[in-house]
A tleap script that builds the chain and sets N, CA, C and O, in Angstrom:
source leaprc.protein.ff14SB
mol = sequence {
  NMET LYS THR ARG LEU ALA ILE LEU LEU PHE
  ALA VAL ALA ALA ALA LEU THR GLY CYS ASN
  GLU ALA ASP LYS GLY GLN GLN SER LYS THR
  VAL GLY TRP PHE LEU ASP HIE ARG GLY GLU
  LEU ALA ALA THR LEU GLN GLY CYS SER ASP
  ASN PRO GLY GLU LEU GLU LYS THR PRO ASN
  CYS ILE ASN ALA ASN GLU ALA ARG ASN GLN
  VAL THR ILE LYS GLU MET GLU ASP ALA LEU
  CLYS
}
set mol.1.N position { -42.304 -18.444 -6.637 }
set mol.1.CA position { -42.038 -17.080 -6.609 }
set mol.1.C position { -40.845 -16.738 -5.688 }
set mol.1.O position { -39.985 -15.930 -6.038 }
set mol.2.N position { -40.820 -17.375 -4.507 }
set mol.2.CA position { -39.791 -17.106 -3.540 }
set mol.2.C position { -38.468 -17.757 -4.015 }
set mol.2.O position { -37.390 -17.280 -3.660 }
set mol.3.N position { -38.541 -18.780 -4.770 }
set mol.3.CA position { -37.297 -19.377 -5.288 }
set mol.3.C position { -36.681 -18.498 -6.272 }
set mol.3.O position { -35.457 -18.370 -6.302 }
set mol.4.N position { -37.534 -17.816 -7.168 }
set mol.4.CA position { -37.002 -16.919 -8.165 }
set mol.4.C position { -36.365 -15.705 -7.468 }
set mol.4.O position { -35.304 -15.248 -7.893 }
set mol.5.N position { -36.977 -15.189 -6.431 }
set mol.5.CA position { -36.465 -14.045 -5.675 }
set mol.5.C position { -35.094 -14.413 -5.042 }
set mol.5.O position { -34.129 -13.650 -5.088 }
set mol.6.N position { -35.073 -15.585 -4.471 }
set mol.6.CA position { -33.820 -16.019 -3.833 }
set mol.6.C position { -32.705 -16.214 -4.833 }
set mol.6.O position { -31.553 -15.917 -4.519 }
set mol.7.N position { -33.009 -16.716 -6.056 }
set mol.7.CA position { -32.003 -16.845 -7.062 }
set mol.7.C position { -31.573 -15.516 -7.563 }
set mol.7.O position { -30.377 -15.286 -7.745 }
set mol.8.N position { -32.478 -14.645 -7.791 }
set mol.8.CA position { -32.200 -13.173 -8.190 }
set mol.8.C position { -31.181 -12.557 -7.150 }
set mol.8.O position { -30.129 -12.023 -7.501 }
set mol.9.N position { -31.578 -12.677 -5.883 }
set mol.9.CA position { -30.757 -12.063 -4.837 }
set mol.9.C position { -29.338 -12.667 -4.779 }
set mol.9.O position { -28.342 -11.968 -4.593 }
set mol.10.N position { -29.301 -13.971 -4.944 }
set mol.10.CA position { -27.943 -14.634 -4.936 }
set mol.10.C position { -27.173 -14.118 -6.125 }
set mol.10.O position { -25.991 -13.805 -5.986 }
set mol.11.N position { -27.784 -14.015 -7.286 }
set mol.11.CA position { -27.077 -13.550 -8.497 }
set mol.11.C position { -26.549 -12.137 -8.283 }
set mol.11.O position { -25.384 -11.886 -8.594 }
set mol.12.N position { -27.319 -11.230 -7.785 }
set mol.12.CA position { -26.921 -9.874 -7.504 }
set mol.12.C position { -25.735 -9.902 -6.512 }
set mol.12.O position { -24.712 -9.269 -6.773 }
set mol.13.N position { -25.849 -10.586 -5.442 }
set mol.13.CA position { -24.795 -10.614 -4.445 }
set mol.13.C position { -23.509 -11.188 -5.003 }
set mol.13.O position { -22.417 -10.735 -4.659 }
set mol.14.N position { -23.644 -12.219 -5.894 }
set mol.14.CA position { -22.423 -12.780 -6.473 }
set mol.14.C position { -21.812 -11.773 -7.443 }
set mol.14.O position { -20.592 -11.610 -7.456 }
set mol.15.N position { -22.603 -11.108 -8.235 }
set mol.15.CA position { -22.058 -10.032 -9.087 }
set mol.15.C position { -21.383 -8.943 -8.377 }
set mol.15.O position { -20.370 -8.432 -8.856 }
set mol.16.N position { -21.898 -8.547 -7.233 }
set mol.16.CA position { -21.264 -7.405 -6.473 }
set mol.16.C position { -20.031 -7.787 -5.738 }
set mol.16.O position { -19.260 -6.901 -5.370 }
set mol.17.N position { -19.785 -9.048 -5.494 }
set mol.17.CA position { -18.551 -9.457 -4.793 }
set mol.17.C position { -17.364 -9.164 -5.576 }
set mol.17.O position { -16.302 -8.965 -4.986 }
set mol.18.N position { -17.432 -9.115 -6.890 }
set mol.18.CA position { -16.264 -8.819 -7.781 }
set mol.18.C position { -16.098 -7.410 -8.071 }
set mol.18.O position { -15.270 -7.091 -8.925 }
set mol.19.N position { -16.829 -6.456 -7.426 }
set mol.19.CA position { -16.699 -5.121 -7.830 }
set mol.19.C position { -15.417 -4.446 -7.397 }
set mol.19.O position { -14.957 -3.521 -8.066 }
set mol.20.N position { -14.821 -4.887 -6.285 }
set mol.20.CA position { -13.555 -4.275 -5.872 }
set mol.20.C position { -12.372 -5.291 -5.987 }
set mol.20.O position { -11.616 -5.516 -5.041 }
set mol.21.N position { -12.271 -5.854 -7.137 }
set mol.21.CA position { -11.188 -6.874 -7.411 }
set mol.21.C position { -9.855 -6.236 -7.325 }
set mol.21.O position { -8.915 -6.951 -6.978 }
set mol.22.N position { -9.641 -4.955 -7.600 }
set mol.22.CA position { -8.370 -4.290 -7.671 }
set mol.22.C position { -7.665 -4.382 -6.349 }
set mol.22.O position { -6.436 -4.418 -6.312 }
set mol.23.N position { -8.406 -4.423 -5.253 }
set mol.23.CA position { -7.774 -4.481 -3.897 }
set mol.23.C position { -7.997 -5.746 -3.263 }
set mol.23.O position { -7.727 -5.891 -2.071 }
set mol.24.N position { -8.498 -6.734 -4.005 }
set mol.24.CA position { -8.874 -8.077 -3.455 }
set mol.24.C position { -7.602 -8.828 -3.036 }
set mol.24.O position { -6.628 -8.848 -3.788 }
set mol.25.N position { -7.598 -9.444 -1.850 }
set mol.25.CA position { -6.433 -10.136 -1.486 }
set mol.25.C position { -5.361 -9.280 -0.821 }
set mol.25.O position { -4.339 -9.799 -0.373 }
set mol.26.N position { -5.579 -8.037 -0.759 }
set mol.26.CA position { -4.571 -7.147 -0.172 }
set mol.26.C position { -5.183 -6.544 1.142 }
set mol.26.O position { -6.271 -5.968 1.136 }
set mol.27.N position { -4.467 -6.699 2.199 }
set mol.27.CA position { -4.904 -6.191 3.446 }
set mol.27.C position { -4.650 -4.651 3.447 }
set mol.27.O position { -3.575 -4.180 3.076 }
set mol.28.N position { -5.665 -3.914 3.871 }
set mol.28.CA position { -5.501 -2.403 3.997 }
set mol.28.C position { -4.393 -2.019 4.990 }
set mol.28.O position { -4.277 -2.595 6.072 }
set mol.29.N position { -3.640 -1.098 4.616 }
set mol.29.CA position { -2.598 -0.569 5.557 }
set mol.29.C position { -3.046 0.801 6.035 }
set mol.29.O position { -3.720 1.532 5.309 }
set mol.30.N position { -2.677 1.138 7.231 }
set mol.30.CA position { -3.057 2.364 7.802 }
set mol.30.C position { -2.131 3.477 7.344 }
set mol.30.O position { -1.094 3.227 6.731 }
set mol.31.N position { -2.518 4.708 7.650 }
set mol.31.CA position { -1.711 5.903 7.369 }
set mol.31.C position { -0.440 5.751 8.247 }
set mol.31.O position { 0.653 6.045 7.763 }
set mol.32.N position { -0.542 5.328 9.447 }
set mol.32.CA position { 0.623 5.210 10.374 }
set mol.32.C position { 1.677 4.184 9.843 }
set mol.32.O position { 2.891 4.359 9.948 }
set mol.33.N position { 1.076 3.076 9.251 }
set mol.33.CA position { 1.918 2.020 8.700 }
set mol.33.C position { 2.771 2.607 7.487 }
set mol.33.O position { 3.972 2.374 7.350 }
set mol.34.N position { 2.055 3.352 6.671 }
set mol.34.CA position { 2.721 3.928 5.533 }
set mol.34.C position { 3.827 4.987 5.983 }
set mol.34.O position { 4.886 5.129 5.373 }
set mol.35.N position { 3.494 5.658 7.029 }
set mol.35.CA position { 4.542 6.586 7.587 }
set mol.35.C position { 5.765 5.922 8.104 }
set mol.35.O position { 6.856 6.493 8.084 }
set mol.36.N position { 5.590 4.698 8.574 }
set mol.36.CA position { 6.714 3.918 9.105 }
set mol.36.C position { 7.408 3.089 7.992 }
set mol.36.O position { 8.499 2.571 8.233 }
set mol.37.N position { 6.836 2.953 6.832 }
set mol.37.CA position { 7.371 2.158 5.745 }
set mol.37.C position { 7.441 3.034 4.499 }
set mol.37.O position { 6.604 2.894 3.608 }
set mol.38.N position { 8.409 3.925 4.415 }
set mol.38.CA position { 8.375 4.935 3.303 }
set mol.38.C position { 8.622 4.297 1.939 }
set mol.38.O position { 8.229 4.856 0.915 }
set mol.39.N position { 9.288 3.096 1.916 }
set mol.39.CA position { 9.471 2.476 0.602 }
set mol.39.C position { 8.167 1.931 0.060 }
set mol.39.O position { 7.889 2.030 -1.135 }
set mol.40.N position { 7.369 1.356 0.944 }
set mol.40.CA position { 6.101 0.858 0.579 }
set mol.40.C position { 5.130 1.968 0.191 }
set mol.40.O position { 4.318 1.833 -0.724 }
set mol.41.N position { 5.254 3.116 0.958 }
set mol.41.CA position { 4.489 4.290 0.579 }
set mol.41.C position { 4.796 4.682 -0.877 }
set mol.41.O position { 3.876 4.872 -1.672 }
set mol.42.N position { 6.030 4.798 -1.210 }
set mol.42.CA position { 6.385 5.225 -2.604 }
set mol.42.C position { 5.918 4.200 -3.541 }
set mol.42.O position { 5.380 4.587 -4.578 }
set mol.43.N position { 6.042 3.025 -3.335 }
set mol.43.CA position { 5.551 1.976 -4.254 }
set mol.43.C position { 4.067 1.972 -4.413 }
set mol.43.O position { 3.554 1.832 -5.523 }
set mol.44.N position { 3.372 2.121 -3.326 }
set mol.44.CA position { 1.930 2.183 -3.369 }
set mol.44.C position { 1.425 3.406 -4.152 }
set mol.44.O position { 0.500 3.325 -4.960 }
set mol.45.N position { 2.071 4.521 -3.874 }
set mol.45.CA position { 1.643 5.700 -4.601 }
set mol.45.C position { 1.952 5.613 -6.085 }
set mol.45.O position { 1.210 6.135 -6.916 }
set mol.46.N position { 3.034 4.959 -6.403 }
set mol.46.CA position { 3.294 4.787 -7.856 }
set mol.46.C position { 2.224 3.868 -8.532 }
set mol.46.O position { 1.738 4.140 -9.630 }
set mol.47.N position { 1.890 2.755 -7.798 }
set mol.47.CA position { 0.887 1.945 -8.326 }
set mol.47.C position { -0.510 2.631 -8.505 }
set mol.47.O position { -1.244 2.378 -9.460 }
set mol.48.N position { -0.814 3.506 -7.526 }
set mol.48.CA position { -2.089 4.242 -7.553 }
set mol.48.C position { -2.064 5.256 -8.736 }
set mol.48.O position { -3.079 5.476 -9.396 }
set mol.49.N position { -0.900 5.853 -8.978 }
set mol.49.CA position { -0.871 6.826 -10.078 }
set mol.49.C position { -0.823 6.108 -11.443 }
set mol.49.O position { -1.250 6.674 -12.449 }
set mol.50.N position { -0.313 4.882 -11.482 }
set mol.50.CA position { -0.270 4.144 -12.712 }
set mol.50.C position { -1.602 3.709 -13.161 }
set mol.50.O position { -1.854 3.594 -14.360 }
set mol.51.N position { -2.463 3.464 -12.239 }
set mol.51.CA position { -3.765 2.920 -12.511 }
set mol.51.C position { -4.891 3.566 -11.745 }
set mol.51.O position { -5.620 2.862 -11.047 }
set mol.52.N position { -5.073 4.874 -11.838 }
set mol.52.CA position { -6.072 5.545 -10.974 }
set mol.52.C position { -7.503 5.122 -11.270 }
set mol.52.O position { -8.353 5.195 -10.383 }
set mol.53.N position { -7.789 4.687 -12.478 }
set mol.53.CA position { -9.214 4.234 -12.758 }
set mol.53.C position { -9.602 3.099 -11.825 }
set mol.53.O position { -10.734 3.079 -11.341 }
set mol.54.N position { -8.754 2.200 -11.567 }
set mol.54.CA position { -9.114 1.040 -10.685 }
set mol.54.C position { -8.720 1.196 -9.267 }
set mol.54.O position { -9.405 0.679 -8.385 }
set mol.55.N position { -7.625 1.899 -8.989 }
set mol.55.CA position { -7.066 1.883 -7.657 }
set mol.55.C position { -7.280 3.223 -6.845 }
set mol.55.O position { -7.058 3.246 -5.635 }
set mol.56.N position { -7.680 4.247 -7.477 }
set mol.56.CA position { -7.768 5.592 -6.799 }
set mol.56.C position { -8.652 5.542 -5.534 }
set mol.56.O position { -8.318 6.226 -4.567 }
set mol.57.N position { -9.719 4.802 -5.484 }
set mol.57.CA position { -10.665 4.791 -4.405 }
set mol.57.C position { -10.465 3.599 -3.433 }
set mol.57.O position { -11.289 3.340 -2.556 }
set mol.58.N position { -9.302 2.871 -3.637 }
set mol.58.CA position { -9.108 1.722 -2.697 }
set mol.58.C position { -8.538 2.292 -1.361 }
set mol.58.O position { -7.916 3.352 -1.300 }
set mol.59.N position { -8.796 1.529 -0.355 }
set mol.59.CA position { -8.234 1.937 1.056 }
set mol.59.C position { -6.771 2.244 1.066 }
set mol.59.O position { -6.337 3.243 1.639 }
set mol.60.N position { -5.945 1.322 0.383 }
set mol.60.CA position { -4.523 1.632 0.364 }
set mol.60.C position { -4.078 2.910 -0.327 }
set mol.60.O position { -3.155 3.594 0.114 }
set mol.61.N position { -4.765 3.209 -1.425 }
set mol.61.CA position { -4.428 4.424 -2.113 }
set mol.61.C position { -4.859 5.684 -1.334 }
set mol.61.O position { -4.159 6.696 -1.330 }
set mol.62.N position { -5.995 5.594 -0.695 }
set mol.62.CA position { -6.499 6.730 0.091 }
set mol.62.C position { -5.537 6.969 1.252 }
set mol.62.O position { -5.133 8.106 1.492 }
set mol.63.N position { -5.157 5.885 1.991 }
set mol.63.CA position { -4.299 5.993 3.109 }
set mol.63.C position { -2.846 6.377 2.715 }
set mol.63.O position { -2.175 7.077 3.473 }
set mol.64.N position { -2.373 5.939 1.573 }
set mol.64.CA position { -1.037 6.328 1.150 }
set mol.64.C position { -1.054 7.814 0.762 }
set mol.64.O position { -0.090 8.524 1.047 }
set mol.65.N position { -2.111 8.294 0.129 }
set mol.65.CA position { -2.142 9.696 -0.238 }
set mol.65.C position { -2.245 10.595 1.082 }
set mol.65.O position { -1.699 11.696 1.144 }
set mol.66.N position { -2.928 10.087 2.051 }
set mol.66.CA position { -3.011 10.853 3.332 }
set mol.66.C position { -1.610 10.836 3.957 }
set mol.66.O position { -1.180 11.858 4.492 }
set mol.67.N position { -0.912 9.753 3.910 }
set mol.67.CA position { 0.455 9.636 4.577 }
set mol.67.C position { 1.343 10.597 3.811 }
set mol.67.O position { 2.124 11.317 4.433 }
set mol.68.N position { 1.257 10.645 2.448 }
set mol.68.CA position { 2.162 11.509 1.674 }
set mol.68.C position { 1.817 12.991 2.038 }
set mol.68.O position { 2.721 13.820 2.137 }
set mol.69.N position { 0.547 13.310 2.230 }
set mol.69.CA position { 0.217 14.695 2.663 }
set mol.69.C position { 0.820 15.051 3.992 }
set mol.69.O position { 1.335 16.151 4.191 }
set mol.70.N position { 0.747 14.103 4.899 }
set mol.70.CA position { 1.332 14.351 6.236 }
set mol.70.C position { 2.865 14.520 6.179 }
set mol.70.O position { 3.430 15.364 6.875 }
set mol.71.N position { 3.533 13.693 5.328 }
set mol.71.CA position { 4.973 13.840 5.169 }
set mol.71.C position { 5.257 15.202 4.576 }
set mol.71.O position { 6.185 15.857 5.050 }
set mol.72.N position { 4.520 15.691 3.561 }
set mol.72.CA position { 4.736 16.947 2.954 }
set mol.72.C position { 4.625 18.007 3.988 }
set mol.72.O position { 5.507 18.856 4.114 }
set mol.73.N position { 3.525 17.977 4.756 }
set mol.73.CA position { 3.328 19.037 5.775 }
set mol.73.C position { 4.499 19.090 6.770 }
set mol.73.O position { 4.994 20.171 7.093 }
set mol.74.N position { 4.924 17.957 7.236 }
set mol.74.CA position { 5.997 17.811 8.147 }
set mol.74.C position { 7.305 18.439 7.593 }
set mol.74.O position { 8.021 19.173 8.273 }
set mol.75.N position { 7.562 18.092 6.301 }
set mol.75.CA position { 8.781 18.586 5.678 }
set mol.75.C position { 8.748 20.074 5.535 }
set mol.75.O position { 9.781 20.726 5.687 }
set mol.76.N position { 7.568 20.656 5.241 }
set mol.76.CA position { 7.365 22.142 5.088 }
set mol.76.C position { 7.541 22.779 6.449 }
set mol.76.O position { 8.177 23.828 6.546 }
set mol.77.N position { 7.006 22.190 7.503 }
set mol.77.CA position { 7.180 22.753 8.851 }
set mol.77.C position { 8.635 22.712 9.247 }
set mol.77.O position { 9.115 23.683 9.831 }
set mol.78.N position { 9.389 21.622 8.961 }
set mol.78.CA position { 10.756 21.533 9.279 }
set mol.78.C position { 11.589 22.565 8.518 }
set mol.78.O position { 12.560 23.103 9.050 }
set mol.79.N position { 11.202 22.835 7.272 }
set mol.79.CA position { 11.972 23.750 6.407 }
set mol.79.C position { 11.762 25.193 6.960 }
set mol.79.O position { 12.636 26.046 6.812 }
set mol.80.N position { 10.648 25.435 7.566 }
set mol.80.CA position { 10.381 26.834 8.066 }
set mol.80.C position { 11.044 27.086 9.439 }
set mol.80.O position { 11.041 28.228 9.898 }
set mol.81.N position { 11.578 26.121 10.070 }
set mol.81.CA position { 12.258 26.305 11.398 }
set mol.81.C position { 13.539 26.992 11.247 }
set mol.81.O position { 14.234 27.227 12.236 }
savepdb mol mol.pdb
quit
């Protein structure tokens, strides 16, 4: 009985490790990093919008969207000066 439970738990864990394959092998970048690397910000945003079903909830897409929001706010503030 314990062996069956162990096998079942192992199978579930193995199945769940592939759940976030879209971002696998990619190190998450911070909002600040994206603000310092505008070319990568644009490329990441393009990738996120090209495949939102898989990438929308990944850390890089979330951080890139936040960086874009901060850039937009800064540009609006500068335009009002």
